MIROMI-32075 format. One record per residue (C-alpha): residue in one letter; x, y, z. Coordinates in pm, whole numbers, padded with zeros to 5 digits, always signed. Example, Ala and Ser with C-alpha at 12.3 -4.5 7.8 and 13.67 -1.06 7.14 Angstrom:
A+01230-00450+00780/S+01367-00106+00714/
***
This chain:
M-00007+00003-00001/T+00130+00354-00084/E+00178+00544+00231/A-00105+00807+00297/K-00051+01077+00563/C-00334+01118+00815/Q-00508+01457+00767/A-00831+01445+00953/V-00852+01176+01230/L-01119+01063+01459/V-00969+00907+01777/T-01207+00706+01977/G-01136+00683+02351/G-00886+00983+02305/A-00925+01081+02685/G-00802+00743+02800/F-00432+00624+02866/I-00329+00508+02524/G-00565+00736+02326/A-00437+01054+02497/N-00082+00949+02445/F-00149+00867+02069/I-00316+01214+02022/R-00005+01395+02167/F+00221+01174+01959/L+00008+01235+01634/L+00002+01609+01691/E+00387+01624+01696/A+00435+01367+01420/R+00194+01517+01168/P+00196+01886+01207/G-00080+01933+00946/C-00318+01679+01094/K-00647+01769+01268/I-00783+01550+01541/V-01126+01483+01663/N-01127+01327+02005/Y-01435+01111+02055/D-01497+00991+02414/A-01765+00899+02643/L-01581+01004+02953/T-01655+00683+03141/Y-01446+00609+03462/A-01110+00565+03274/G-01159+00867+03041/N-01009+01188+03193/L-01010+01536+03025/E-00711+01626+03241/N-00513+01397+03000/V-00565+01636+02705/A-00663+01963+02877/D-00368+02149+02749/L-00419+02043+02381/E-00689+02286+02294/A-00428+02547+02240/T-00299+02373+01944/G-00607+02463+01742/R-00591+02112+01595/H-00761+01902+01870/A-01147+01911+01912/F-01300+01711+02188/I-01655+01553+02152/K-01814+01369+02423/G-02008+01083+02274/D-02080+00706+02287/V-01943+00473+02022/C-02275+00299+02012/D-02439+00630+01894/G-02433+00565+01530/E-02611+00888+01427/K-02385+01096+01628/V-02080+00916+01508/L-02176+00960+01146/A-02255+01330+01189/V-01918+01393+01336/L-01742+01204+01060/R-01917+01392+00798/E-01890+01741+00966/H-01509+01702+01008/G-01427+01520+00683/V-01257+01238+00876/D-01024+01023+00652/T-00896+00791+00935/I-01057+00632+01232/I-00819+00510+01505/H-01044+00303+01741/F-00901+00288+02100/A-01229+00327+02287/A-01308+00009+02495/E-01391-00123+02817/S-01030-00263+02889/H-00977-00400+03240/V-00989-00788+03264/D-01091-00773+03638/R-01387-00543+03574/S-01514-00785+03285/I-01502-01065+03539/L-01724-00876+03780/S-01962-00791+03485/G-01939-00861+03136/A-02233-00679+02982/E-02070-00339+02930/F-01783-00509+02765/V-01992-00665+02497/R-02194-00351+02454/T-01888-00108+02407/N-01639-00335+02250/V-01840-00544+02024/L-02159-00328+01944/G-01957-00012+01972/T-01710-00134+01713/Q-01983-00258+01474/T-02154+00084+01486/L-01818+00262+01406/L-01767+00029+01110/E-02119+00108+00982/A-02057+00479+01007/A-01730+00457+00843/M-01881+00287+00550/Q-02155+00543+00523/A-01910+00834+00550/E-01653+00669+00311/V-01376+00680+00549/G-01039+00593+00400/R-00886+00393+00684/F-01019+00209+00995/V-00760+00111+01260/M-00889-00134+01528/V-00651-00113+01829/S-00682-00471+01993/T-00485-00662+02227/D-00266-00978+02248/E-00506-01126+02498/V-00719-01246+02209/Y-00481-01521+02167/G-00525-01676+02506/S-00240-01791+02720/L+00104-01942+02621/G+00310-02211+02794/Q+00674-02151+02890/D+00794-02130+02524/G+00662-01975+02209/L+00534-01641+02074/F+00185-01527+01945/T+00195-01463+01569/E-00080-01316+01362/E-00161-01681+01260/S-00225-01792+01625/S-00555-01917+01691/L-00798-01681+01885/A-00854-01843+02226/P-00975-01551+02475/N-01011-01652+02828/S-01193-01352+02989/P-01505-01155+02879/Y-01278-00869+02804/S-01056-01052+02562/A-01360-01233+02405/S-01523-00902+02345/K-01201-00762+02179/A-01185-01095+01974/G-01534-01029+01857/A-01456-00676+01747/D-01149-00797+01560/L-01355-01050+01358/L-01610-00783+01275/C-01338-00575+01129/R-01227-00864+00932/A-01574-00920+00810/Y-01622-00554+00713/H-01308-00564+00497/H-01387-00899+00320/T-01761-00835+00280/F-01776-00454+00199/G-01407-00380+00101/L-01360-00128+00398/S-00983-00045+00449/V-00936-00201+00797/V-00624-00276+00978/V-00615-00446+01328/T-00310-00405+01566/R-00268-00639+01865/C-00038-00500+02122/S+00124-00637+02438/N+00103-00475+02778/N+00150-00089+02779/Y+00308+00125+03031/G+00378+00505+03052/P+00216+00838+03153/Y-00150+00889+03216/Q-00239+00510+03285/F-00535+00466+03496/P-00433+00352+03840/E-00608+00013+03831/K-00357-00129+03600/L-00039-00307+03738/I+00246-00052+03708/P+00050+00270+03820/L-00142+00079+04095/M+00189-00033+04255/I+00349+00299+04225/S+00039+00483+04383/K+00005+00219+04666/A+00371+00223+04747/L+00380+00604+04766/A+00089+00588+05014/G+00269+00319+05210/E-00029+00074+05154/A-00024-00304+05064/L+00066-00396+04705/P-00185-00663+04595/V-00015-00936+04370/Y-00227-01202+04224/G-00149-01571+04277/D+00232-01643+04293/G+00318-01335+04101/L+00486-01533+03819/N+00240-01445+03538/V+00441-01316+03259/R+00365-01017+03043/D+00539-00869+02747/W+00571-00483+02800/I+00599-00191+02568/H+00615+00180+02627/V+00312+00351+02510/Q+00512+00579+02288/D+00633+00273+02086/H+00288+00161+02067/C+00164+00495+01935/A+00427+00483+01653/A+00313+00145+01554/V-00048+00249+01533/L+00047+00538+01313/A+00255+00323+01105/A-00038+00079+01057/A-00278+00365+00973/E-00050+00490+00702/R+00142+00181+00560/G-00052-00114+00673/R-00202-00341+00407/P-00594-00347+00426/G-00744-00648+00587/E-00417-00738+00771/V-00334-00797+01134/Y-00012-00664+01296/N+00130-00781+01627/V+00291-00514+01818/G+00550-00595+02091/A+00891-00508+02234/S+01022-00862+02318/N+01029-00779+02688/E+00881-01044+02899/W+00876-00998+03278/P+00690-01179+03569/N+00458-00938+03753/I+00642-00994+04084/E+00963-00870+03934/I+00789-00562+03798/V+00659-00490+04137/K+01001-00538+04316/T+01166-00304+04052/I+00910-00044+04126/L+00972-00064+04502/K+01342-00038+04443/L+01299+00264+04223/L+01094+00430+04502/G+01301+00320+04784/C+01014+00136+04942/P+01047-00214+05122/E+00931-00540+04970/S+00746-00606+05287/L+00466-00388+05132/I+00385-00677+04894/R+00070-00887+04970/Y-00005-01188+04770/V-00390-01223+04682/K-00607-01492+04566/D-00562-01519+04195/R-00828-01401+03956/P-01036-01660+03769/G-00892-01769+03430/H-00574-01569+03472/D-00356-01631+03169/R-00003-01737+03257/R+00203-01593+02986/Y+00182-01357+02690/A+00470-01295+02436/I+00442-01129+02110/D+00626-01189+01760/S+00624-00847+01609/S+00845-00936+01306/K+00558-00876+01054/A+00513-00513+01189/R+00878-00453+01179/R+00903-00589+00828/E+00603-00439+00664/L+00553-00118+00858/G+00927-00020+00897/W+00851+00014+01281/A+01060-00096+01581/P+01033-00012+01950/R+01291+00244+02076/V+01224+00265+02456/E+01444+00035+02664/F+01239-00101+02954/G+01470-00009+03234/E+01473+00350+03143/G+01122+00357+03028/L+00995+00225+03384/R+01236+00491+03548/Q+01080+00772+03339/T+00718+00638+03420/V+00791+00619+03801/A+00935+00990+03769/W+00621+01096+03582/Y+00383+00962+03869/L+00601+01120+04120/D+00578+01450+03941/H+00203+01424+03883/K+00069+01327+04231/P-00233+01571+04186/W-00329+01377+03861/W-00354+01043+04012/R-00475+01145+04331/N-00770+01288+04170/V-00833+00967+03988/I-00806+00740+04294/S-01030+00969+04506/G-01330+00905+04279/E-01517+00588+04170/Y-01199+00384+04164/L-01188+00362+04534/N-01526+00183+04547/Y-01397-00061+04278/Y-01074-00132+04444/Q-01251-00211+04785/K-01486-00445+04611/N-01231-00622+04400/Y-00931-00674+04653/A-01054-00611+05006/D-01177-00974+05082/K-00875-01140+04892/M-00577-01042+05103/I-00394-01369+05218/
***
């Protein structure tokens, strides 16, 4: 495919962690690009993540639900959108275990609604930002490739797999120019404090117990959010229609080692660690083969994990008001419900 620069982009979920980082990345990488940030502002959407971008004159925020087809279509037409980058999703596995209905609504129906609107508005490119969790769990060896079978093990990952397959269907049935990216675990600034790294940072700074599931040896493949953003832009501009691209940094770590490293960086004792009852269906290991993305998109991760983690810890130290505002809200009720009775 001939490279096409993004000019008018709708970013769904642009007030969330990865979406907000992507918008910042895109504004810098493509100075002529205009961005419409479409976000429902649910618990993980935070306008503080993008509050300073209004001054650019190239970022417009619209509060909206991805399941509202009429509104989505009107926005696409009004702003002459040529590219949709679809981040919006219910994304936390633990929440999907507590209640899966909203995950099906947002992640499956919301994606289908966006695909229909993209068809009607004749949008030139639709990028579905997915997850490696759709592949299920690996053993001690091997890597997920784009040909790996889909075997999701949580309501969250099942809903994302459903969305991915809808994207495939809209490409093959209707010719919509869809590209799917499946990324490993992200870390970096603006991440909602229910995810592992910011949760451990915020708890350690407060001198509170750090909850670690099971034996702490579940393995995840980590990538800095900036590297993920670069891959998504490369997929939008250079990806082949109908293709899937795995995105990872070949950076596997057991959860407990991540936690211990964070405590060391903060100068806090490992005695803060508390092992808690493992969550149902907890996948043991994820690892991504990203050679296709590197080969076809001309992309490669650049942020070394040790330095990236140090930068992330420093960001949370420098932005205490941001995460304290988040934690003081609905998240406290969720945290209490999910962890309080599991301490062992």
